[in-house]
C-alpha positions as CSV (number, residue, x, y, z in Angstrom):
1,M,-26.0,22.6,2.9
2,I,-24.8,20.2,5.6
3,S,-22.7,18.3,3.0
4,K,-21.0,21.6,1.9
5,L,-20.2,22.5,5.6
6,Y,-18.8,19.1,6.2
7,K,-16.6,19.3,3.2
8,H,-15.4,22.8,4.4
9,F,-14.5,21.2,7.7
10,W,-12.2,18.7,6.0
11,L,-10.8,21.5,3.8
12,L,-10.0,23.5,6.9
13,F,-8.5,20.5,8.6
14,F,-6.0,19.9,5.7
15,I,-5.2,23.5,5.3
16,F,-4.5,23.8,9.1
17,A,-2.2,20.7,8.8
18,W,-0.5,22.2,5.8
19,L,0.1,25.5,7.5
20,L,1.8,23.7,10.4
21,S,4.3,22.0,8.0
22,P,7.3,23.6,6.4
23,I,5.9,23.1,2.9
24,Q,3.5,26.0,3.2
25,A,6.5,28.3,2.7
26,F,7.1,26.7,-0.7
27,S,4.5,29.0,-2.3
28,E,7.2,31.7,-2.8
29,Y,9.3,29.3,-4.8
30,S,8.4,28.4,-8.4
31,D,11.5,26.5,-9.4
32,E,12.1,22.9,-8.2
33,T,15.7,23.5,-7.5
34,E,14.9,26.4,-5.3
35,L,12.4,24.2,-3.4
36,T,15.0,21.6,-2.8
37,V,17.5,24.2,-1.5
38,F,14.8,25.6,0.8
39,L,14.2,22.1,2.2
40,H,17.8,21.6,3.0
41,D,17.8,25.0,4.7
42,Q,14.8,24.2,6.8
43,M,15.4,20.6,7.8
44,S,18.4,18.5,8.7
45,V,18.2,15.4,6.5
46,T,21.0,13.6,8.3
47,H,19.8,14.3,11.9
48,I,16.1,13.9,12.2
49,S,14.8,14.1,15.7
50,K,12.8,11.0,16.6
51,S,11.3,12.1,19.8
52,H,8.2,13.5,18.3
53,E,7.8,11.6,15.0
54,P,4.3,11.1,13.6
55,I,5.1,7.5,12.9
56,Q,6.0,4.9,15.5
57,P,7.8,1.6,15.0
58,I,5.8,-1.6,15.0
59,P,6.5,-3.6,18.2
60,L,8.8,-6.5,17.7
61,T,6.4,-8.8,19.5
62,I,2.7,-8.7,20.2
63,D,0.6,-10.2,23.0
64,V,-1.7,-12.8,21.5
65,N,-3.1,-16.2,22.6
66,P,-1.0,-18.8,20.7
67,Q,-3.6,-21.5,20.8
68,R,-6.2,-19.2,19.3
69,V,-3.8,-17.9,16.8
70,E,-3.2,-21.5,15.5
71,L,-6.9,-22.2,15.4
72,G,-7.4,-18.9,13.6
73,R,-4.7,-19.8,11.1
74,R,-6.4,-23.1,10.2
75,L,-9.8,-21.3,9.8
76,F,-8.2,-18.6,7.7
77,E,-6.9,-21.2,5.2
78,D,-10.0,-23.5,5.3
79,K,-12.3,-23.3,2.3
80,R,-15.1,-25.0,4.4
81,L,-15.8,-21.6,5.8
82,S,-17.4,-20.6,2.5
83,S,-20.9,-21.6,1.5
84,D,-19.8,-23.8,-1.4
85,G,-16.3,-24.8,-0.3
86,S,-14.6,-22.8,-3.0
87,K,-12.9,-20.0,-1.1
88,A,-11.0,-19.3,2.1
89,C,-9.9,-16.0,3.6
90,R,-6.5,-16.8,2.1
91,S,-8.0,-16.8,-1.3
92,C,-7.8,-13.0,-1.3
93,H,-4.9,-12.5,1.1
94,Y,-1.6,-14.1,0.0
95,M,1.2,-13.7,2.5
96,E,3.7,-13.8,-0.4
97,K,1.9,-10.9,-2.1
98,G,2.2,-8.5,0.8
99,G,-1.0,-9.9,2.4
100,A,-3.2,-8.9,-0.6
101,D,-3.8,-10.6,-4.0
102,G,-2.4,-8.1,-6.5
103,E,-5.7,-7.8,-8.3
104,Q,-7.7,-4.6,-8.9
105,F,-10.8,-6.4,-7.6
106,S,-10.9,-9.9,-6.0
107,A,-13.2,-12.5,-7.6
108,S,-16.2,-13.0,-5.3
109,I,-18.0,-16.3,-4.5
110,D,-21.0,-15.3,-6.6
111,G,-19.0,-15.3,-9.8
112,G,-18.5,-11.6,-9.9
113,F,-16.0,-9.3,-8.3
114,R,-15.8,-7.3,-5.1
115,K,-16.5,-3.6,-5.4
116,T,-13.3,-2.5,-3.6
117,N,-9.7,-3.4,-3.8
118,T,-8.6,-6.0,-1.3
119,P,-6.2,-4.4,1.2
120,S,-3.3,-6.2,2.9
121,I,-4.1,-8.4,5.9
122,Y,-0.7,-7.5,7.5
123,N,-0.8,-5.2,10.5
124,V,-4.6,-4.9,10.5
125,G,-4.6,-5.5,14.3
126,L,-2.8,-2.1,14.6
127,Y,-5.6,-0.2,13.0
128,G,-8.2,1.8,14.9
129,L,-10.9,1.6,12.1
130,Y,-11.7,-1.3,9.8
131,G,-13.1,-1.8,6.3
132,W,-12.8,0.8,3.6
133,N,-15.7,2.7,5.1
134,G,-14.1,2.8,8.5
135,L,-17.4,2.1,10.2
136,S,-16.2,-0.7,12.4
137,T,-13.9,-0.4,15.4
138,R,-13.8,-4.1,16.3
139,L,-11.9,-6.6,14.2
140,E,-14.3,-9.4,15.1
141,V,-17.3,-7.5,13.6
142,V,-15.4,-7.1,10.3
143,V,-14.5,-10.8,10.3
144,E,-18.2,-11.8,10.8
145,G,-19.2,-9.4,8.0
146,I,-16.9,-11.1,5.5
147,I,-18.0,-14.6,6.6
148,K,-21.6,-13.7,5.9
149,S,-21.2,-11.3,3.0
150,K,-22.5,-12.5,-0.4
151,K,-19.3,-11.0,-1.9
152,G,-17.2,-12.6,0.9
153,L,-17.6,-16.2,2.0
154,A,-21.5,-16.2,1.8
155,A,-21.8,-18.5,4.8
156,S,-24.6,-18.9,7.3
157,W,-23.7,-19.6,10.9
158,P,-25.8,-22.8,11.3
159,A,-24.3,-24.4,8.3
160,L,-20.8,-23.3,9.1
161,I,-20.9,-24.5,12.7
162,Y,-22.3,-27.8,11.5
163,R,-19.4,-28.3,9.1
164,L,-16.8,-27.4,11.8
165,N,-18.4,-29.9,14.2
166,Q,-17.9,-32.7,11.7
167,D,-14.1,-32.3,12.2
168,P,-12.8,-33.9,15.4
169,N,-9.6,-31.8,15.1
170,Y,-11.6,-28.6,15.2
171,I,-13.7,-29.8,18.1
172,D,-10.5,-30.4,20.1
173,L,-8.9,-27.1,19.1
174,F,-12.0,-25.1,20.0
175,N,-12.5,-26.9,23.3
176,T,-8.8,-26.3,24.2
177,S,-9.1,-22.6,23.3
178,Y,-12.6,-21.8,24.5
179,S,-14.7,-23.1,27.4
180,D,-17.9,-23.2,25.3
181,G,-16.4,-24.9,22.2
182,V,-17.5,-24.3,18.6
183,R,-19.6,-21.1,18.6
184,P,-19.9,-18.2,16.1
185,E,-18.3,-15.7,18.4
186,N,-15.3,-18.1,19.0
187,V,-14.9,-18.5,15.2
188,T,-14.6,-14.8,14.7
189,N,-12.4,-14.3,17.8
190,A,-10.0,-17.0,16.7
191,L,-9.7,-15.5,13.2
192,A,-9.3,-12.0,14.6
193,E,-6.6,-13.3,17.0
194,Y,-4.7,-14.8,14.1
195,I,-5.0,-11.6,12.0
196,R,-3.8,-9.6,15.0
197,S,-0.6,-11.8,15.0
198,L,0.2,-10.8,11.4
199,I,2.6,-7.9,12.2
200,T,5.6,-7.0,10.1
201,P,8.1,-5.3,12.3
202,N,11.7,-4.4,11.7
203,S,11.4,-2.4,8.5
204,R,14.4,-0.3,7.7
205,F,12.4,2.8,8.7
206,D,11.5,1.2,12.0
207,K,15.2,0.5,12.6
208,F,15.9,4.1,11.8
209,L,13.3,5.3,14.3
210,R,14.9,3.1,16.9
211,G,18.2,4.9,16.4
212,N,20.0,3.2,13.6
213,E,21.0,6.2,11.5
214,T,22.5,4.0,8.8
215,A,19.3,2.1,8.2
216,L,18.2,4.8,5.6
217,N,20.3,6.5,3.0
218,E,20.3,10.3,2.5
219,Q,17.7,10.1,-0.3
220,E,15.3,8.1,1.9
221,K,15.7,10.4,4.8
222,E,15.0,13.4,2.5
223,G,12.0,11.5,1.2
224,Y,10.7,11.2,4.8
225,S,11.3,14.9,5.4
226,L,9.2,15.7,2.3
227,F,6.5,13.2,3.4
228,K,6.1,15.3,6.5
229,A,6.6,18.6,4.9
230,Y,3.9,18.1,2.3
231,G,1.5,17.1,5.1
232,C,1.2,13.4,4.1
233,S,1.7,12.5,7.8
234,S,-1.4,14.4,8.8
235,C,-3.3,11.3,7.8
236,H,-0.7,8.6,7.4
237,Q,0.7,8.4,11.0
238,G,0.8,6.2,14.0
239,V,2.2,2.6,14.1
240,A,0.3,1.5,11.0
241,V,1.1,4.7,9.1
242,G,-2.7,5.0,8.5
243,G,-5.7,3.0,9.4
244,N,-6.9,5.2,12.3
245,M,-9.0,7.9,10.6
246,V,-11.3,8.6,7.7
247,A,-11.0,11.3,5.1
248,P,-12.9,12.4,1.9
249,F,-11.1,11.6,-1.4
250,N,-11.9,15.0,-2.8
251,I,-10.4,17.8,-0.7
252,F,-9.1,20.0,-3.5
253,R,-10.4,18.2,-6.6
254,N,-13.0,15.5,-7.0
255,Y,-10.8,12.6,-8.2
256,L,-13.7,10.1,-8.4
257,E,-15.9,12.3,-10.7
258,K,-13.0,13.7,-12.7
259,E,-11.2,10.4,-13.4
260,K,-14.1,8.0,-13.6
261,S,-17.4,7.8,-15.4
262,I,-20.4,8.5,-13.1
263,D,-21.6,4.9,-13.1
264,Q,-18.3,3.7,-11.7
265,I,-18.2,6.1,-8.7
266,E,-17.9,4.4,-5.3
267,L,-19.4,6.7,-2.7
268,G,-17.5,5.4,0.3
269,R,-19.2,5.5,3.7
270,F,-22.3,7.0,2.0
271,N,-23.1,3.5,0.6
272,K,-23.7,2.4,4.2
273,T,-24.8,5.5,6.1
274,K,-26.8,7.3,3.3
275,D,-25.5,10.5,5.0
276,E,-24.6,13.1,2.4
277,R,-21.6,14.1,4.5
278,D,-20.1,10.7,4.0
279,K,-19.9,10.8,0.2
280,Y,-16.4,9.9,-1.0
281,V,-15.2,9.4,2.6
282,Y,-12.9,6.4,3.2
283,R,-10.7,5.0,5.8
284,V,-7.1,6.2,5.3
285,P,-5.2,3.1,4.3
286,S,-2.0,1.9,6.0
287,L,1.2,2.5,4.1
288,R,3.1,-0.4,5.7
289,N,4.6,-2.7,3.0
290,I,3.0,-0.4,0.4
291,E,5.5,-1.3,-2.3
292,L,4.1,-4.9,-2.3
293,T,0.4,-4.1,-2.4
294,A,-0.3,-2.5,-5.8
295,P,-2.8,-1.6,-7.3
296,Y,-3.6,1.3,-5.0
297,F,-6.6,3.0,-3.5
298,H,-10.1,1.6,-2.7
299,D,-10.7,1.1,-6.4
300,G,-7.3,-0.3,-7.4
301,S,-7.1,2.4,-10.1
302,V,-3.4,3.2,-9.8
303,T,-0.7,0.6,-10.4
304,R,2.5,2.5,-9.7
305,L,3.5,3.8,-6.3
306,E,5.0,7.0,-7.6
307,S,1.7,7.7,-9.5
308,A,-0.2,7.2,-6.3
309,V,1.9,9.9,-4.6
310,D,1.1,12.2,-7.5
311,V,-2.6,11.6,-7.1
312,M,-2.5,12.3,-3.4
313,G,-0.6,15.5,-4.0
314,R,-3.1,16.8,-6.6
315,Y,-6.3,15.7,-5.0
316,M,-5.7,15.7,-1.3
317,L,-3.0,18.4,-0.9
318,G,-4.0,20.6,-3.8
319,R,-0.6,20.9,-5.4
320,V,1.5,19.1,-8.1
321,I,4.4,17.5,-6.3
322,P,7.6,17.9,-8.5
323,F,8.9,14.7,-10.1
324,E,12.1,14.6,-8.0
325,H,10.1,15.0,-4.8
326,R,7.7,12.2,-5.8
327,K,10.7,10.0,-6.4
328,L,12.2,10.8,-3.0
329,I,8.9,10.2,-1.2
330,T,8.6,6.9,-3.0
331,Q,12.0,5.9,-1.9
332,F,11.0,6.6,1.7
333,L,7.8,4.6,1.3
334,I,9.7,1.5,0.2
335,T,11.6,1.6,3.5
336,L,8.3,0.8,5.3
337,T,8.5,-2.9,4.1
338,G,9.0,-5.1,7.1
339,E,9.6,-8.7,8.1
340,Y,7.2,-11.5,8.8
341,Q,8.3,-14.3,11.1
342,D,11.9,-12.9,10.9
343,K,12.0,-13.0,7.1
344,Q,12.0,-9.9,4.9
345,L,8.8,-9.5,2.8
């Protein structure tokens, strides 16, 4: 009973968001051409007001401790953090692959595979919630979980601290950055500080938000208008274009049960909380640099960005988005690709 009420809450949430968007008027149009004409009548594609946009640009700089960032970078790339010296954080997060690894599931240290797709490490510091289940609000907590997880680095703190203390360079770096030297909380803080530094500002869309009208072409602007009109920005908003709320992956149809056999179903937050209301609930992923981070979703089940837009329309918005609209929305999403250290990703 509680589970049904909880699902009804989410359904009402998305219906309310949908009713607030121009797309709700589309119901009187059955032809794709008529829909496009309606859009042009309702929205100015060329002159989009930026004063109340659901998405904000990534700041060009971020306040981090440079010494801790450098220490965190070294730790991030060091395989000695894993129990057997075979993996580092970087083993699943390649900067040249959009901060992910391009695999459906990353190989785990135990010889198997992780149960969820590896998300990008870029812009994680801009999130409000962490992990696919969205149960953590502190980045340091997630970092420690990965260090200790049997599917992560499978390390124990006593052994890891011992290994780090055998390296004079680490001792110097920790003593320079922290008054109490090599300690577990300093390891997680240094890693978190490095991750916070991994922002990708200056995407073409961010330049557009800052007033450069020529940063996007007319098709990309129309794609953004559609993105908002269909209600995508109800969940994908803020600086990270996601990452700050959770939602069930089955508002209008149950994608997980329809598209996958029962033994493959990932139950989302329920796996941790055992609360029926949390079945199929996941953190809304960021759409920053989305063109570089296929495959998509928590299960890496979709390899094409345009197909991911289609899935979201059918299962989260309850409607089939016409091909031309999917194409335009995809064109907009590609403009979210930013720069890292002044170089285009």
